[in-house]
N, C-alpha and C positions, 0 to 999 in steps of 0.2 A: 339848665334848670330842670330839676327832677319833678315828678308828680308831687313828692312830699313838700316841695318848696312853693307850690302854687298856693294861692289864697285859700284858706279853709274857713272854719267856724260856720258849720251848716245849721246852727240852731238859733242864730240871732237875726236881727233885721239888717245887719251890716256885715260886710267882710272887711276885716282889718288887714291892710297891706302896708307894712312899714308903719309910717306915722299917719297914713291917710286911710280913709274909710270909703268903701263902695256901697252905696245904698242898694237894697234889693227888696223884692217882694215875691211871694209865692202865689202864682196864678195858674190855674188849670194844670196842676200836678207838675209844675216846673218853676225854677227860679228865673226871674228877670232882673237884670242889673242896669243901673243908671249909666248911660253912655258917657255923660260929661264926667262922672266920677272915674270911670275907666280911663278916660283921656287924661284926667288930672293926675292919676297914678303913673301913667306910662309916658308922660311928656313933661317938659319943663314949662309949659304954657302958664302964663299968669291969668289967662282968660280961656278956660276949657270950652265954654260955650262958643266963643268966636272961633276957636281951633276946630271945633266940630263942624261949624258952618263952612269953614274953608276946606275941610276934608271932603265934605259932600260936593262942593263946587269943583274941586280938583278931580275927584273920581269921575264925576259926571262929564267933565271935559276930556280927560285922558282916556277913559275906558268905557264911557257911556253907562257906567254902573250907578244905579240910584241907591246909595247907602241907606237912605231914609226908608226904603222898602224892607230893610232888615228889622226895623224898629216897630214897637207898639207904644202908644201913649198911655202911661199908667201914673196914678197919683202917688207921689213919694213926698215924705216930709222933708222940708227944706231947713236951712239953718235958723230961720226965723220961727220955726215951730209949726208953720202952716203947710198944708199939702197942696202941691201943684202938679199938673200933668207934665210928665217928663219922658223924654225918649228913653226907652228901655230895650234891652236885647236879651234873648235867652242865651244859653251857653254856646250853642252852635253859632249863632249870629255874633256873639262876642268874639269868638275865635276868628271869624271872617273880618270883623272890625279891626282886630289887632293887626291883621296882615296889612291893613291899609295905613297904619300909623308909622310914618317915617322917622322914628325916634330910636336912639341907641337903647333906651330903657325897654323898648318893645322887642329888641332882638332876642333876649333869652326865651321869651314866649314863642317867637317865630321858630327858633331852633328846636324848641320842645315840640311844637306842632309838626315840624318836618320829621322829627324822629318818630313821633307817634304814627304819622302817615306812612312812613317807611315800614314800621313794624306791622301795621295793618295789612299792607300789600303783601308782605312776606307770609302773614297768617292766611291770607286768601290762597296763596300758592301752596302752603303747607299747613292745613288746619291743626296739626298736632302742636304747632307753636302756640296757637290760641289756647289750647288745653293747658299747655305748660305755663303760660302767662296767668291763666285763671288760678291754677294751683299756687303759684308764687304769691299772687295777691291775697289769697285766703291765708297763706302761711304768714304773710306780713301782718295780718290782722290778728294773728294768734290762734287760729284754728288748728287742731291736731290733724295728722295725716289721715287717720281712719274716718274722721268726719268729712274731710275734704273729698275723699273718694266717694262717699255717699252723695255729697252735694253735686259733684260732677256727674255722677250717674243719674241723679234726679233731673238735671238739666237735659241730659240726653233723652230721658223718658218723656219729659215735657215737650221737647222739640218734636219727637216722633208723633205725639198726640196732636199738637197744633198743625203739623204737616198733614196729618190725616183729616183734620177738620177742614182745612183749606180745600183739599181734594174733594171733600164731600159737600161743598157748597155752603159751609158756615162762614159768615162774615166776621172779619177780624174785629178787635177791640170790644165793642159792646157785647156781641154774642159770645165771644171767647170768655169774657168775664162772667157772663150768666152761666155758661156750661161749667166753668171752673168752680163757681159757687155751688152748683148742684152736686158736683163730686165731693166737695168739702163738707157740705151739709150731711150727705149720706155717710161719708167716711168718719167725720169727727163730731157731727152734731152742731157745727157752727160754720158760718160763711167766712171767707177770708177776712172781710172787714171786722167781723166779730172776733175772729181769732187774733187779729192785730191789736184790737182793743183789750182783749184778755191779757196779752203779753205786754201791754203798755207801749206799743209801737205807734209811730205816726207815719213818717215817710219811709221808714226802713223797709227793706225786703223781708217779708215774713219768713221765707224759707231759710234765710241766713240766720234766723234766730230759733229754728226748730231743733229739737233734740234728735238723736239718732233714730228713735222709734217714730217720732212724728214724720221725719223724712221718709222712713221706710214705708209707712202706711200711706203717705202721700204718693209715693211711687207706685204702690200697689193699686191704689184707686185709679191713677191715670193710665197705668199699663193695662189694667182690666178694661177700662173704657175704650182704649184703642182696639183691643182684641174683640170686644163685643161689637163695636162699630163696624169692624171689618167683616166679622162673621155674619152679621145681620145686614150688611151692605147699607148702612144707614145713610140716607141722602137728605140734605137739608137740615134746618135747625131743629124741628120737633123730634124727628127720629134720633138725632144725635143727643138731644136733651134726655130722651129716655135711656140711651146708652150710657150717658154720663151718670144718671141716677143709679143705674144697675151696676156700673163699674164702681161707683162710690160705695154702694151697698156691700159689694164683695169685701172692700177694705174695712168697712164699718163692722161687718160680722166678725172678721178676723181680729179686729181691735178689741171688740167686746169679749171674745174668747180669751185673749191674752189678759185682759183686765180681770176677768173672773179667776183665772189661774194664778196671776201674780199678786192680786189684791191691790194694785195701783193703777191709777188712771193714766192714759197715754197723753191726753190733751193737758197741757200744763201752762201755768203762768210764767214759767221759767224762760228767760232769754238765754239761748245757748252761749252767747258771748256777750255778757252784760258789760256796759261801759264801766271800766275800772274806776272812773272818777265818781261814780254814783254808788250809794249804798245798795247792796244786793237785797232784793225783796225777801221777806221772811215767808218761807213756804210751809204749808201745813204738812203733816206727816204723809198724807196722801194728796197728790196733785189733783186739782179740780178740773171738772169738765162741765160745760154748759149744755147739757142735754136734757 
């Protein structure tokens, strides 16, 4: 089974797999899927709930693994139209769950997981393979080669910056997000969340929908922040916040100079790779910026 054959439909409340549906819910920035629905799809059981209880008992006896610890209880709508608390798993836990299902229908998933695992081990040994895979994925989505090169370079610039933040005592997740927002505000006049709203994005990756120039100025702001943090030996959150503001300002000044010379705004509502099934938004003669 290839990646393209795995269940898709990332915009609804259910994933359709063959003639069956898997209920899901978006919680804390990730999808959670109904365990009994996964079991119904991957087994021939007439009673998926009973099958799930037997699975938990078998794993507990044979390997002392508590499958229930993989789950969270979330309210999902049942066939009667009412909502009930249901065992749900995120994607990582769903893959672990599938490994415990002794059904021929689950074998294609298990083989796919083994293949993915093998590929990741090879990429750890040879990181160039990961770069190659990334380029291939973007090509499959329809991105041209010149954009892909900028995107790959932007990832390297971002990684260098986050590595620098870690070494300088910045805490991941929340503080990273705050510093990134400071760079974006100084460079573009909008935070990443405002930027996504401007482009009509929800859970999509903002940078995957940036134009060439937006990517270039994003790289400039982050590369400048890295250089300033190093030269000033910024340690801790507040000094790195100032470095982020200064680095973003470098990119913001360059952006405004280009806009003055070209007569066009860099920040745009345009999605670089708009969904072909949706009508493309009508853009004004000059793209808009929220500054």
